TIRO-2110 file (N, C-alpha, C; in Angstrom, 1 decimal):
// TIRO-2110
-24.1, 6.5, -8.5, N, 1, A
-23.1, 6.6, -7.6, CA, 1, A
-22.6, 5.6, -6.6, C, 1, A
-23.8, 5.1, -6.2, N, 2, A
-23.9, 3.9, -4.9, CA, 2, A
-23.2, 2.7, -5.6, C, 2, A
-23.5, 2.1, -6.9, N, 3, A
-22.8, 1.3, -7.5, CA, 3, A
-21.1, 1.3, -7.9, C, 3, A
-20.9, 2.6, -8.0, N, 4, A
-19.5, 2.9, -8.3, CA, 4, A
-18.5, 2.8, -7.0, C, 4, A
-19.2, 3.2, -5.8, N, 5, A
-18.3, 3.2, -4.7, CA, 5, A
-17.6, 1.7, -4.5, C, 5, A
-18.3, 0.6, -4.6, N, 6, A
-17.8, -0.7, -4.1, CA, 6, A
-16.5, -0.8, -5.1, C, 6, A
-16.5, -0.7, -6.5, N, 7, A
-15.4, -0.6, -7.3, CA, 7, A
-14.4, 0.2, -7.2, C, 7, A
-14.6, 1.3, -6.7, N, 8, A
-13.4, 1.9, -6.5, CA, 8, A
-12.9, 1.7, -5.2, C, 8, A
-13.4, 1.2, -4.4, N, 9, A
-12.8, 0.6, -3.3, CA, 9, A
-11.9, -0.6, -3.6, C, 9, A
-12.7, -1.5, -4.4, N, 10, A
-11.5, -2.8, -4.9, CA, 10, A
-10.5, -2.5, -5.7, C, 10, A
-10.5, -1.2, -6.4, N, 11, A
-9.6, -1.0, -7.4, CA, 11, A
-8.7, -0.3, -6.4, C, 11, A
-8.7, 0.3, -5.3, N, 12, A
-7.8, 1.0, -4.5, CA, 12, A
-7.1, -0.3, -3.5, C, 12, A
-7.9, -1.2, -3.1, N, 13, A
-7.3, -2.0, -2.6, CA, 13, A
-6.3, -3.2, -3.2, C, 13, A
-6.8, -3.1, -4.8, N, 14, A
-5.9, -3.9, -5.5, CA, 14, A
-4.7, -3.2, -5.7, C, 14, A
-4.8, -2.0, -5.8, N, 15, A
-3.5, -1.2, -6.3, CA, 15, A
-2.6, -1.1, -5.3, C, 15, A
-3.2, -1.3, -3.8, N, 16, A
-2.3, -0.8, -2.6, CA, 16, A
-2.1, -2.1, -1.8, C, 16, A
-2.5, -3.3, -2.3, N, 17, A
-2.0, -4.4, -1.7, CA, 17, A
-0.7, -4.9, -1.5, C, 17, A
0.1, -4.7, -2.4, N, 18, A
1.5, -5.0, -2.1, CA, 18, A
2.2, -4.0, -1.2, C, 18, A
1.6, -2.6, -0.9, N, 19, A
2.1, -1.8, 0.1, CA, 19, A
1.4, -2.4, 1.4, C, 19, A
0.3, -2.7, 1.6, N, 20, A
0.1, -3.3, 2.8, CA, 20, A
0.5, -4.5, 3.2, C, 20, A
0.9, -5.4, 2.5, N, 21, A
1.5, -6.7, 2.9, CA, 21, A
2.9, -6.1, 3.4, C, 21, A
3.6, -5.4, 2.6, N, 22, A
5.0, -4.7, 2.9, CA, 22, A
5.2, -4.4, 4.5, C, 22, A
4.0, -3.3, 4.7, N, 23, A
3.7, -2.9, 5.8, CA, 23, A
3.6, -3.8, 6.9, C, 23, A
2.7, -5.0, 6.7, N, 24, A
2.4, -5.8, 8.1, CA, 24, A
3.8, -6.7, 8.1, C, 24, A
4.2, -7.0, 6.9, N, 25, A
5.7, -7.8, 7.1, CA, 25, A
6.8, -6.9, 7.8, C, 25, A
7.0, -5.6, 7.5, N, 26, A
7.8, -4.8, 8.2, CA, 26, A
7.3, -4.8, 9.6, C, 26, A
6.1, -4.7, 10.2, N, 27, A
6.1, -4.4, 11.5, CA, 27, A
6.2, -5.4, 12.1, C, 27, A
5.8, -6.9, 11.6, N, 28, A
6.2, -7.8, 12.2, CA, 28, A
7.6, -8.4, 12.5, C, 28, A
8.6, -8.0, 11.4, N, 29, A
10.0, -8.3, 11.3, CA, 29, A
10.9, -7.1, 12.2, C, 29, A
10.1, -6.3, 12.7, N, 30, A
11.0, -4.9, 13.3, CA, 30, A
11.6, -5.4, 14.6, C, 30, A
11.3, -6.3, 15.5, N, 31, A
12.0, -6.7, 16.6, CA, 31, A
13.4, -7.9, 16.0, C, 31, A
12.7, -8.8, 15.2, N, 32, A
13.5, -9.8, 14.7, CA, 32, A
14.6, -9.2, 13.7, C, 32, A
14.7, -8.7, 12.5, N, 33, A
15.2, -8.4, 11.7, CA, 33, A
15.1, -6.8, 11.5, C, 33, A
15.7, -5.7, 12.4, N, 34, A
15.7, -4.6, 12.0, CA, 34, A
15.8, -3.7, 11.0, C, 34, A
16.9, -4.3, 10.3, N, 35, A
17.6, -3.7, 9.2, CA, 35, A
16.8, -4.1, 7.9, C, 35, A
16.2, -5.5, 8.0, N, 36, A
15.3, -5.7, 6.7, CA, 36, A
13.8, -5.0, 6.8, C, 36, A
13.4, -5.2, 8.2, N, 37, A
12.2, -4.3, 8.5, CA, 37, A
12.2, -3.1, 8.0, C, 37, A
13.4, -2.3, 8.2, N, 38, A
13.6, -1.0, 7.9, CA, 38, A
13.3, -0.6, 6.2, C, 38, A
13.6, -1.4, 5.7, N, 39, A
13.7, -1.5, 4.2, CA, 39, A
12.3, -1.8, 3.7, C, 39, A
11.7, -2.9, 4.4, N, 40, A
10.3, -3.2, 4.1, CA, 40, A
9.5, -1.8, 4.1, C, 40, A
9.5, -1.0, 5.4, N, 41, A
8.6, -0.2, 5.8, CA, 41, A
8.9, 1.2, 4.7, C, 41, A
10.3, 1.5, 4.4, N, 42, A
10.8, 2.4, 3.4, CA, 42, A
10.2, 2.2, 2.4, C, 42, A
10.1, 1.0, 1.7, N, 43, A
9.4, 0.6, 0.4, CA, 43, A
7.8, 0.5, 0.4, C, 43, A
7.5, 0.2, 1.7, N, 44, A
5.9, 0.4, 1.3, CA, 44, A
5.3, 1.6, 1.5, C, 44, A
6.3, 2.5, 2.2, N, 45, A
5.8, 4.0, 2.1, CA, 45, A
6.0, 4.6, 0.7, C, 45, A
6.9, 4.5, 0.1, N, 46, A
7.1, 4.8, -1.2, CA, 46, A
6.2, 4.6, -2.3, C, 46, A
5.7, 3.1, -1.9, N, 47, A
4.9, 2.6, -2.5, CA, 47, A
3.3, 3.1, -2.7, C, 47, A
2.8, 3.6, -1.2, N, 48, A
1.7, 4.3, -0.8, CA, 48, A
1.7, 5.4, -1.8, C, 48, A
2.8, 6.2, -1.6, N, 49, A
2.9, 7.6, -2.2, CA, 49, A
3.0, 7.8, -3.7, C, 49, A
3.7, 6.6, -4.4, N, 50, A
3.6, 6.8, -5.7, CA, 50, A
2.0, 6.3, -6.3, C, 50, A
1.5, 4.5, -5.5, N, 51, A
0.3, 4.3, -5.8, CA, 51, A
-0.9, 5.3, -5.7, C, 51, A
-0.6, 6.0, -4.9, N, 52, A
-1.9, 7.2, -4.4, CA, 52, A
-1.8, 7.7, -5.4, C, 52, A
-0.7, 8.1, -5.8, N, 53, A
-0.8, 9.4, -7.2, CA, 53, A
-1.1, 8.9, -8.4, C, 53, A
-1.1, 7.4, -8.7, N, 54, A
-1.3, 7.2, -9.8, CA, 54, A
-3.0, 6.6, -9.9, C, 54, A
-3.2, 5.7, -8.8, N, 55, A
-4.8, 5.7, -8.8, CA, 55, A
-5.7, 6.7, -8.4, C, 55, A
-4.9, 7.8, -7.9, N, 56, A
-5.7, 9.1, -7.7, CA, 56, A
-5.8, 9.7, -9.3, C, 56, A
-4.8, 9.8, -10.2, N, 57, A
-4.8, 10.1, -11.5, CA, 57, A
-5.9, 9.3, -12.2, C, 57, A
-5.8, 8.3, -12.1, N, 58, A
-7.0, 7.2, -12.6, CA, 58, A
-8.2, 7.4, -12.7, C, 58, A
-8.7, 7.7, -11.2, N, 59, A
-10.0, 7.9, -10.7, CA, 59, A
-10.5, 9.0, -11.2, C, 59, A
-9.7, 10.2, -11.5, N, 60, A
-10.2, 11.6, -11.8, CA, 60, A
-10.4, 11.8, -13.3, C, 60, A
END
C-alpha cells in the first residue's frame, strides 16, 4: 500500500492539473479582467467536479 500512494497522488495531480491552472489564472485575473476570470473560475469548478467523479471511479 505504501508504494501505491505516490502513484495515486501523481494520477490525481495529472487529472486535475488543468483545473488547478485555470483556478490560478482566474484568481490572478480577477482584478484586471473580471468577466474572463469569472469564466475561468466556473470552468475550473466544473472541471474539479467532473474530474473528481471520473478519477474517483477509476481508483475504486
